[in-house]
C-alpha positions in Angstrom: 166.9 98.8 106.3 164.5 98.1 109.3 160.9 98.0 108.5 158.0 98.2 111.0 154.3 96.9 111.3 151.8 98.9 113.1 148.3 97.4 114.0 145.5 99.6 115.2 143.0 98.1 117.7 140.0 100.4 118.0 138.7 99.2 121.3 138.3 101.1 124.6 136.4 100.5 127.8 135.9 104.2 128.2 137.2 107.3 126.4 139.4 109.9 128.1 138.5 113.5 128.1 141.2 114.4 125.5 140.8 111.4 123.2 140.0 111.9 119.5 141.6 108.5 118.3 139.6 106.1 116.1 138.1 103.8 118.8 134.8 102.2 120.0 133.7 102.1 123.6 132.7 98.7 125.0 132.4 97.1 121.6 130.0 94.0 121.7 131.2 90.5 121.0 129.6 90.6 117.6 131.4 93.7 116.6 134.7 92.3 117.7 134.2 89.3 115.8 133.5 91.3 112.7 136.5 93.5 113.2 138.9 90.5 113.6 137.5 88.9 110.6 138.2 92.2 108.6 141.6 92.5 110.1 142.3 88.9 109.0 141.4 89.7 105.5 143.7 92.7 105.4 146.6 90.7 106.8 146.1 88.0 104.2 145.9 90.7 101.4 149.0 92.5 102.7 150.9 89.2 102.9 149.9 88.4 99.3 150.5 91.8 97.8 154.0 92.3 99.4 155.2 88.7 99.1 155.2 87.7 102.8 157.3 90.8 103.8 159.7 90.9 106.8 159.2 93.2 109.7 161.9 94.0 112.4 159.3 95.5 114.7 155.6 95.1 115.6 153.5 97.6 117.4 149.9 97.0 118.6 148.4 100.6 119.2 144.9 101.9 119.9 142.5 102.3 121.3 143.4 100.0 124.0 145.0 96.7 122.9 145.2 95.6 126.5 141.3 95.0 126.1 142.0 92.1 123.8 141.2 88.6 125.1 143.9 86.0 125.1 142.1 84.1 122.3 141.9 87.3 120.1 145.5 88.1 120.6 146.7 84.6 120.0 144.6 84.2 116.9 145.9 87.3 115.0 149.4 86.9 116.2 149.3 83.6 114.5 147.9 85.1 111.3 150.7 87.6 111.4 153.3 85.0 111.5 151.6 83.0 108.8 151.5 85.9 106.3 154.6 87.9 107.3 158.2 87.1 108.2 158.9 88.2 111.9 162.3 87.3 113.1 162.9 85.8 116.6 164.7 89.0 117.7 161.8 91.4 116.4 160.7 94.0 118.9 157.0 93.4 119.7 155.3 96.1 121.6 151.8 96.3 123.0 150.3 99.4 124.4 148.8 98.8 127.8 146.3 100.5 130.1 147.2 100.1 133.9 144.6 98.0 135.5 144.1 95.7 132.6 145.1 92.0 132.5 145.7 89.2 134.9 149.1 87.6 135.3 148.2 84.7 133.2 147.6 87.0 130.3 151.0 88.6 130.5 152.6 85.2 130.6 150.8 84.1 127.4 151.7 87.4 125.6 155.4 86.6 126.6 155.0 83.1 125.1 153.5 84.7 122.0 156.6 86.9 121.5 155.6 90.2 123.1 158.6 91.6 124.6 157.9 95.3 125.1 155.1 97.1 126.8 154.0 100.7 126.5 152.3 101.6 129.7 149.8 104.5 129.6 150.8 105.8 133.1 150.1 109.6 132.2 150.6 110.8 135.8 151.4 109.5 139.2 148.8 111.7 140.8 145.2 110.2 141.2 143.6 113.7 141.1 145.2 114.5 137.7 144.2 111.0 136.3 140.7 111.8 137.2 140.8 115.2 135.5 142.0 113.3 132.4 139.1 110.8 132.6 141.5 108.0 133.0 140.0 104.9 134.5 143.1 103.8 136.3 144.7 104.8 139.6 148.4 105.1 140.7 147.9 101.7 142.5 146.8 100.2 139.2 149.9 101.3 137.5 152.3 99.8 140.2 150.3 96.7 140.4 150.2 96.1 136.6 153.9 96.8 136.3 154.5 94.0 138.9 152.4 91.6 136.8 154.2 92.5 133.7 157.7 91.8 135.2 156.6 88.8 136.9 155.7 87.4 133.5 159.2 88.0 132.4 158.7 91.2 130.2 161.2 93.8 131.6 161.2 96.2 128.7 158.4 98.6 130.0 158.1 102.1 128.7 156.1 104.7 130.6 154.0 107.5 128.9 153.7 110.8 130.9 151.5 113.8 130.0 152.4 117.4 130.2 149.9 120.4 130.5 147.2 118.5 132.3 144.6 120.9 133.7 145.8 122.1 137.1 149.2 120.3 136.8 152.2 122.0 138.3 155.8 121.4 137.5 156.2 120.0 140.9 153.6 117.3 140.0 155.5 116.3 136.9 158.7 116.1 138.9 157.2 113.7 141.3 155.9 111.5 138.4 159.4 111.5 136.8 160.9 110.5 140.1 158.4 107.6 140.4 159.4 106.6 136.8 163.0 106.4 137.9 162.1 104.7 141.2 160.2 102.1 139.3 163.0 101.6 136.7 161.1 102.4 133.6 163.0 101.4 130.5 161.8 104.4 128.6 159.9 107.6 129.5 157.9 109.2 126.7 156.5 112.8 127.1 153.2 113.9 125.5 151.8 117.4 125.6 148.0 117.4 126.1 146.3 118.4 122.7 142.9 119.8 122.8 140.6 118.5 119.9 137.1 119.4 118.8 134.5 116.9 119.8 136.2 115.9 122.9 135.1 116.9 126.6 138.2 119.0 126.8 137.5 120.6 123.4 134.0 121.7 124.7 135.6 122.9 128.0 138.2 124.9 126.0 135.5 126.7 124.0 133.6 127.5 127.3 136.7 128.9 128.8 136.6 126.5 131.7 139.9 124.5 130.8 142.7 125.7 133.2 145.8 124.6 131.4 149.3 125.4 132.7 150.7 128.6 131.0 153.6 128.7 128.5 156.4 129.4 131.3 155.1 126.4 133.4 155.1 124.1 130.3 158.6 125.2 129.5 159.7 124.5 133.3 158.1 121.0 132.9 160.1 120.1 129.8 163.3 121.4 131.3 162.7 119.5 134.5 162.0 116.3 132.7 165.4 116.6 131.0 167.2 117.3 134.2 165.6 114.5 136.3 165.9 111.8 133.7 169.4 112.5 132.3 170.7 112.8 135.9 169.3 109.3 136.5 171.1 107.9 133.5 168.5 108.1 130.8 169.6 109.1 127.2 167.6 112.0 125.8 167.6 110.3 122.4 164.7 112.1 120.8 162.8 115.4 121.5 160.2 113.8 123.9 161.8 110.5 124.6 164.3 109.3 127.3 165.6 105.7 127.5 168.1 103.6 129.4 171.0 102.5 127.2 169.8 99.9 124.8 166.1 100.5 125.6 165.3 102.9 122.8 162.1 102.2 121.0 163.2 100.4 117.8 159.7 100.8 116.3 159.6 104.6 116.8 163.3 105.0 115.5 161.9 103.6 112.2 159.5 106.5 112.1 162.1 109.0 113.1 164.6 107.8 110.6 161.8 108.0 107.9 162.2 104.3 107.1 159.3 102.0 105.9 156.4 100.8 107.8 153.0 99.1 107.1 149.9 100.1 109.0 146.9 97.8 109.4 143.6 98.6 110.9 141.2 101.6 110.6 143.0 104.9 110.3 146.5 103.5 110.1 149.0 105.0 107.7 151.7 103.2 105.7 154.9 104.4 104.2 156.3 102.1 101.6 158.2 102.5 98.2 158.2 106.3 98.6 154.4 106.3 99.0 152.4 107.4 102.1 148.9 106.0 102.2 145.8 105.2 104.3 143.7 102.3 103.4 140.6 103.5 105.4 140.0 106.4 107.7 137.2 105.2 110.0 135.9 101.9 111.4 132.7 101.6 109.4 134.6 102.5 106.2 137.3 99.9 107.2 134.9 97.1 107.8 133.0 97.8 104.5 136.1 97.7 102.4 137.7 94.6 103.9 134.4 92.8 103.6 134.0 93.9 100.0 137.7 93.1 99.3 138.1 96.6 98.0 141.9 97.0 98.6 142.2 100.5 97.0 143.6 103.1 99.3 141.4 106.1 100.4 144.4 108.4 100.6 147.7 108.1 98.7 150.6 110.5 98.3 153.6 109.6 96.1 156.6 111.5 97.4 159.3 112.9 95.0 162.8 112.4 95.9 163.1 115.9 97.2 160.0 115.4 99.3 161.4 112.2 100.7 164.8 113.9 101.5 163.0 116.9 103.2 160.9 114.5 105.4 164.0 112.5 106.4 165.9 115.7 107.3 163.0 116.9 109.5 162.4 113.6 111.2 166.0 112.9 111.9 166.4 116.4 113.5 164.2 115.0 116.3 167.0 112.7 117.3 169.9 113.6 119.7 172.5 112.6 117.0 171.1 115.3 114.6 171.7 115.3 110.9 174.7 115.6 108.5 173.8 118.3 105.8 176.0 116.4 103.2 173.5 113.6 103.3 170.9 116.0 101.8 172.2 117.4 98.6 168.9 118.2 97.0 167.6 120.4 99.7 170.7 121.7 101.5 171.3 124.8 99.3 167.8 126.0 99.9 167.9 125.3 103.7 171.4 126.6 104.4 170.5 130.3 105.0 167.5 129.3 107.3 169.8 127.1 109.3 172.3 130.0 109.8 169.3 132.0 111.2 168.4 129.2 113.6 172.1 128.9 114.6 172.2 132.6 115.5 168.9 132.3 117.5 170.5 129.5 119.6 168.0 126.9 118.3 170.6 124.9 116.4 174.1 123.8 117.2 176.9 122.3 115.3 178.6 119.2 116.6 181.3 117.8 114.3 179.8 117.4 110.9 176.2 117.5 112.1 173.5 119.8 113.1 171.2 119.4 116.0 168.5 121.1 118.0 169.5 122.8 121.3 167.5 122.4 124.3 165.5 125.5 123.5 165.3 124.3 119.9 163.7 121.0 121.1 161.0 122.9 123.2 160.2 125.0 120.1 160.6 122.3 117.7 157.3 122.7 116.0 158.0 126.4 115.1 161.6 125.5 114.1 160.3 122.9 111.5 157.7 125.3 110.1 160.4 128.0 109.6 162.9 125.6 108.3 160.8 123.8 105.8 158.5 126.6 104.5 158.6 126.9 100.7 158.5 130.7 100.3 161.4 131.6 102.8 164.5 131.9 100.9 166.6 133.9 103.2 167.1 134.2 106.8 165.0 136.9 108.6 164.2 136.7 112.3 162.8 133.4 113.5 161.0 134.8 116.5 
C-alpha cells in the first residue's frame, strides 16, 4: 500500500490576505538555522522510531518551500534519504511561488530528485492577484514555468482560486484557458476561505469583502469542468483535473485514506490507525524538538468502524466512487441516507459503485455532513 511523506516549511516572504497557515514572514538566518536543526532531529527520530520507513511520495508544503536556499534543500533531502527509504520512482513534489528561483535552482532540484512542482498560480489576472495580496504577477508565472521546464521538470500542477473578491466567471474561464494553453499537467481548484485574524477576515466583519454570490460560484465550478474536460483533462477528484497519468500520487494517498507521515510544525500524520499531530505551532515545535520530547500533542486512535467511515467519505471524492460491498460495518446504517441522496440527484449508481453527480460534487460538504451524521437513521429531505 502506498505511503506518503509530507514536510511543512513555515517560511514566507509575505503573507497573503487570506492566509492562516503556520508560517513566518521573512525569517532571519538564525531562525532558519534553528528550524532546520529541529527538523533534522525530527527526521532522525522518525527514522529510528519507524525503522527507516519507505515512502512512495514526498511533498514539500508550506509556507513557501520555494524560499529555501539550495544549501537548505540539499541538506535536508540528504537527511531524508539517509533516514528513510525513498525509491527512485518516488513522486517528489515541491510547492512553488511564481517569481521565486533562478534556473540553476531548478536544475539542482531536478538532480536532487524533485520531479513535480505545484505552482501557486491562483489567477491569470494581475488585478485579482493584487486583491489576494499575492506578490507575483502573471508574467512571473509564465517566466517561472519556462525555468522549471528548461530544467527538465515537466510535471507542473497549477493551483487556481475561486471566489476571489470581484472575480467573475469570465475571469476564471480566461485563467482556465491559459492553464490549457500552457499545458498544465494538473489544475487544482481551491475555494477562497475566510479566516479570523487575516486581512480578509477583518474585511468580512466590516462588510467590505465583495465575494461572488452562490450562483456565480456554481457557474465557476461548472465552467471549470466544461473547459478542462473538453481539453482532455480527467476530472478525477472533486476539485482536481489532470492529464492522463499526471494525477497527484501524493494526494491520492490522502483520498484513499492510506498512510502518511507529516513532519514540521502543524503537520498531521496517519499511521497504524492513529491520526496525530506532533506540535501545533512553530515555537512549540522548536521547543519540543530541542528538548527531544517526542510525545504527540494530539492523538486520535480510530476504531475499525471510524477508519471505514473515513475511507468511504474520502474515496467518494474520487471520480471512480465507492463500492458499498467494501464497507460492511457502516453500509447498513448509510444505505437509507444514500437512497435519499440518489433521489435528490446528488448520487448516481455506475455498475457496482456509487459516486457523486456534478451537483453532488459542488455540494459535497453538505452531502458528507448529511451522509455521516450519527443521529440520522432514515432518509428525510436533504435540502
